N, C-alpha and C positions, 0 to 999 in steps of 0.2 A: 844718803851716803852710808849710814850705819847699816841699812838693810843690804846694800851691796857687799859690804865687808863681811857680814854674816853669811851671805850667799857664797862668797869666795872661800870662806873657812869651811863651809859644808862640802864644797867640791874638793878641797884639799885633804880633808880628814881621812877618807879611805886610803889615800896614798901614804899618809903618815903612818896609818895602821899597818900597811904593807911593809914599810921600812922598818917599823918596830918588830914585825914578825921575822924579818931577815936577821936583824940584830940579835934577837933572842935565840934564833935557830943556830947561828954560827958562833956567838960569843958567850953564851951561857953554857956551862958544862953539863953534859948529859949524865944521867944517873948510872949509865953503863949496863943496865939490865934489859933494855929493849934490843930486839934484833935489828942489826944494821941493814938498810936497804941500799941497793946500788945507786938509786936516784932519789933526790929529795922531792918525793911525790907531793908532800904537803905544800911545799913552796910552789910547785907547779900549779896546784889548785888556786893558791893565793894569787899567783901571777895571772892566771886565767881570769879571775874576778877583776883584777886591775885592768886587764886589756879590754874587757867588756865595758867597764866604767869609762875608760879613756875613749873608746869608740863612740859611746853615747854622748860623751862631752863634746867631741868633735862634731857629731851630727847635730847636737843641740845648738851649736852656733848658727845653724841654718834653719832648724826645725823647732818651732816654739814648744810643741807638745812634748818632744823628747827632752828638751831643756827643763821643762816643768817636772817631768817624770823623774829625771835623774836628780833634780833638786830635792824632791820629796823622798827619794829612795836612798840618797847618800848617807844619812845618819844610820839607817837600817843596815846598809852594806858595811859601814864602818863597824857597827856592832857585831855583824856576822864574822868579819875578819878578826876582831878582837876575841870573839868567842872561840874561834878555831885556835887562836894564839894561846888562850888560856888552857884549852884541852891539850894542846901540844906541850905546853910548859909542864902541866901537872903530870902527864904520862911519861914524858921523856927526860925532864929535868929534875923531877922530885921522886920520892918514894912514898908519896901519900896514898897511892892506889896500887893494889897488887897487879903486877905486870901481866900475869896469866889472863886476867879478866878484862884488863884495860890496855889493849895494845896501842902503839903510837899511831898517829894519823898517817905517817909514812907507810906503815904496814897495811893499814886499811885501804888507803887510796892506791897503794902499789898493787894490792891483791886485785882490785877492780880492773886495773890496767893489764896486769899480767895474765889474768884468767878471764879476760873479756869475752872470748869466744864461748867458753863453757857457761859463763853467766848469761850471755845472750841467748843461748839455747834453752836455758831454764826459764828465762824471762818469756821467751816465745811460748813455751809449754804452759806457763801460768796464764798468759794473756789469752791463749786459745781456750783454756778451761773457763776463764773469767767471762769471756765474750759469750760463750755458749750458755752458761748459766744466767748471765745478765739478760740476754735476749729473751730467753724463756720466761724468766721471772718478771721482767718488765712488761712483756706482751700480755701474759696471763694476768698480771696485777692491774694493768690498765683496763682490760675488759671486765675484770671482776669489780674494780672500783666504779666503772661506768654503769654496770648493772645494779650495783648497790646504791649508787647515788641517784640514778634516774628512775628506775623501776621500783616502786615501793613494795610491790608484792614479792619481787625477787629478794629485796633487802630483808623482808620479814623472815625468810628462811635462811639466807646465807649470812646475814650480819651477826647473829649469835655464834655461828661456827667460826667466823673470822675473828671475833673477839676472844674466843677460847684458844684457838691454836696459834693465832698470830703472835701474841706476846711471848710464846715459849721460845727460849734461846735456840738458835739454829744448831749449836753444838750438841744440844740435848737430843737431836734427831739423828746424830751420827750412827749410833749402834743399830737403830731401826733401818736406816737407809742402807747401810752396808749389808744387812741381812736380807733386805727386800729386793734390791736391784741386782741384776746379774753380774755387773762389773763394778769395780771401784770407781772407774771414770764416770759412769752413769749416775752412781750414787753421789759423787762430788758435784756433778752438774745440778742434780736435784737440790742439794743443800744450798748451793749458791743461788739458785733460782728462788728457793724459799726465802732466803735472806733479803732478796730484792722484792719479792712479791708483796710482802706485808706492807712496807712503807709506801710503795706505789699504790696499792689498793686503798690504803687508808687515806692518803692525801688526795687521790683522784676522787673518791666518793665524797670526801669532805668538801673539796672544791666545787663539785657539781651541786651538792646540797646547799651550798652557800650562795648560789646564783639566785638573784632576786626573781620571784615568781612572776613579777610583772613582765619580764623579758619573754618568758614562755607564753604568757597570756596574749601579749601583743603578737607574737609569732603565730599563735593559733588563730587569732582574729584575722590575720592576713592570709590564712589558708595554708600555713606551713605544716608539712607532715611530721610524724615522729622522727623519721630519719633526718629530715632537714633541721629540726630542733636540736637533735643530738650533735650533728656535725657543725652547725653554724651558730648555735647559741650555747649549749652546755659545755662542749669541749673547749672552744676559744676562751670562754669566761673562766674556766677552771685551769687554764694553762699554768698560771703562777703556782698553784698548789701542786699540779702534776710535776712541775720541775722540782719543787721541794721534795716530793716523793722520790724522784729519780736521784736527787742529790743524796738523800739519806740512804737510798738503796745502794748507791755506789760505795759509800763508806762502809756499809754493812757487808757488802759483797767482798771487799778486800779483807775485812776481818775474818769472814768465813773461809775465804780462799786460803789464808795462812793456816787456819785450823785444819781444813780437810787435807791439805798437802802434807801435813805432818802425820797423817794417819793412813799409811799404806801406799802413798805415792812413791814413784821412783824418779821423779823429776819435778822441776818447778822451784821457784824461789823459796817457798815455805819449806819444801823438802831440803833444799840446800842449807837453809839456816839451821834446821834440826840436825842435819848431818854434821855440819861444822861444830855445833854445840856438843854433839856426842863424842867427837874426837878432840874436844877442848881447844879448838882453833877459833878463838873469839874474834879475830880480825875478819874472818869470813862471816861471822854472825852480824857484825856491825856493817860490813859491806852489803850484805843482803838487806838489812834494814834501810840503809841509805837508798838502795835501788828501789825498794818498795815505796818509800816516801816520795822519791822523784816521780815514779810512774803514777802514783795516786794524785800527786799535785798536778801533774800534766793533764790527766784525765779530767780532774775537777776544773782546771782552767779552760779546757775545751768545752766542758759542759756550760760554764759561765758564758763563754763566747756565743755558743748556740742559743742559750737563753736570751742574751742581749739582742740577737738577731731576730728571734721569733717574737719576743715581747718588746720590740722597739717602741711600740705605742705606749708602753708603760715605763719608759726610761725615767728614772728619778722618783718613781712612785713606789715600786717594789724593791725592798732591800733585804739581803740575806745576812 
């Protein structure tokens, strides 16, 4: 009985937090320094979170997995709503923070809605640049790691070079890349590719080198060729490490994307953030950061789903 009561309280908490958000928004006096928006965009976001929770609660009545998920996530969602409430209170109801650098949530979310087409065009440009660099870096990194991990003679020559240039921060290569490549775009693709190349190379070679030699010896005894050993022994066994490399490469590629877009680009989310900062419009800066966080989170979620499908045989064994 006690467990059921705790469960009901968990389900109710997010809606109590939403009611508290409405109360503070309308009944606590504003500081009068924030720009007024035509619509309460902050409350729209809170309402959207509440609608999602309500839909999952209804579905949870019929689907056990959804019920368990919303039960586990309810405290976190409550904390998220309260965190937004705290931010809104500090920025719009008090004068603790300078208004210029800390705009209200209404201004931030309102900018995302009102300039959605312009922001979407910049997101598209950023993703196009990111995908090009990621594919080049991931492909080259995979084959470099494969050569380093499987062929000892190749590793003898390439491994020292990789250890020297790999740890150098990608941003340190920006001046050289801009002066070497014919266009800024090609230089930016190279820099993102370099950011992805090293972690993928490192983790791929490490994964292949950690494969037990007994597996290769058994394959040789059964008459397996080098190509067969690579495709059916080395790569499958190293897949957990390869996915780790891709994971680290994804995070590194986003950091590099922001850096290169702030150096000579005329579009992209990184360029947009830098432009908004230069004209002292910090609601645009925060809006850009929110969009970057959402895209990065979405891509990493997709990566985790792909990993779970590919490594279904290791479910519950490998944890990131």
